[in-house]
FILOTI-651375 format. One record per residue: residue in three letters; x, y, z of N, C-alpha, C in turn. Coordinates in steps of 0.02 Angstrom, whole numbers, plus 50000, padded with zeros to 5 digits. Layout:
// residues N
alaXYZXYZXYZ;...
//
This chain:
// residues 82
met561735674855127561215677655169561525681255229;ser561225686655248561475690555305561215687655370;thr561645687555421561425685155486561195690855531;gln561225696855505561025702755544560275702655554;his560075704155616559365704255632559045710655605;thr558475709855574558095715655552557415715255585;phe557095720955593556445721055624556035726855596;lys555395726155602554945731655588554585732955653;asp554635739055678554325740355743553565739655741;asp553265739755681552545738655676552365731555694;glu552825726855682552695719855697552805718155770;leu553165722355806553325721155876552785724255920;arg552555720555969552025722956014552355726256075;ala552085731956098552345735256157552195730956218;thr552715729056255552625724756313552725728456379;val552965734656375553065738756434552765745656421;gln552455748456473552175755156468552445759456525;ile552615765656509552835770356560552255775056573;gly551995774956633551415778956651551585784256702;lys551085786156742551155791656789551685790456843;asn551835784156858552345782656908553055783656881;gly553115784156816553765785556786554235779556785;ile554885781156785555395775956782555565773956854;thr555285768356875555405765756942555895759956939;glu556125757856997556575752057001556215745856974;gln555575745256990555185739556966555145739556890;leu555045745356860555005745856787555675743956755;val556215746456783556885744956757557015737456762;asn556835734356818556935727156826556515723256775;glu555915725456762555485722056713555785722556643;ile556045728456625556355729356560556965724856553;lys557385724556605557975720256604557775712956595;lys557255710856631557015703956627556775702356556;gln556395706956526556145705756459556705705956407;leu557195710356416557755710656370558155704156372;lys558225701356432558595695056439558225689456403;lys557565689556406557165684256376557075685256301;arg556935691456280556745692756210557295696156168;lys557765699456200558305703156167558085709756135;leu557425710356122557165716256088556475717756117;ile556375723856143555715725556170555495732456148;lys554845733256149554525739556130554195742456192;ile554315748956204554055752356263553625758256240;lys553035758756269552565764156252552575769256309;ile552635775656293552605780956342551885783656342;leu551555783156398550855785356403550815792956413;lys550245795756397550135803056402550275805656472;ser550075801856523550165804056592550905805256609;tyr551355802056573552065802956586552375808156539;his552205807856475552545812356428552325819556433;lys551795820956469551595827956479552115831856518;thr552465828456563552945831856607553675829656597;his553805825156550554485822656539554655822756465;asp555295823756451555545823756382555645816556358;arg555385815056299555415808256272556125806056257;lys556525810456229557215808656212557635807356275;glu557535811456325557895810456389557675803956422;thr557035802356415556775796156443557115790156410;ala557175790356344557505784856307558235784156328;lys558585789756334559285789556355559355786656426;lys558915788856470558935786456540558815778956543;leu558335776456504558185769356503558785765356477;cys559125767956427559715764556399560265763956452;val560375769256489560885769156541560695764356597;leu560075764756621559855760656677559825753256661;thr559665751656599559575744556579560175741856541;lys560655746156525561245744156485561025741256418;ala560535744656387560275742456323560435747656269;arg560335745756207560445750356150559775752756125;leu559745759056108559145761956078559145760356004;leu558655756655981558605755055909558165760055873;ser557635762255907557165766555873556765770555924;gln556605776655905556145780655945555715784655897;lys555085782855894554605786355851554025788555893;gly553925794955898553365797455938553445795356010;phe552965791556034552965789456104553135782156113;val553505779456065553695772456066554465771856062;ile554735767756107555455766656110555585759156098;val556075757556056556275750656046556985749856071;leu557075745256118557735743956147557975736956129;arg558635736356126558955729856111559495728656163;lys559565722456184560075720756233560765721556204;
//
């Protein structure tokens, strides 16, 4: 049996949302806290944010700020892993 973790992003619930305030220090701290607790989190980008920001750049920025790995990005949903 493989010990590698597998996931389906459909089974994972988005626990963080990026809205009109964008990527704030508070948001980054919340993501870090959840990554420490869960190891894997799903982030939803709301319309108020993605109208003026690039989704791919947002995912890259979150990875750098939280020191996490990008597992998946589909549409307006990002999945990060510690």
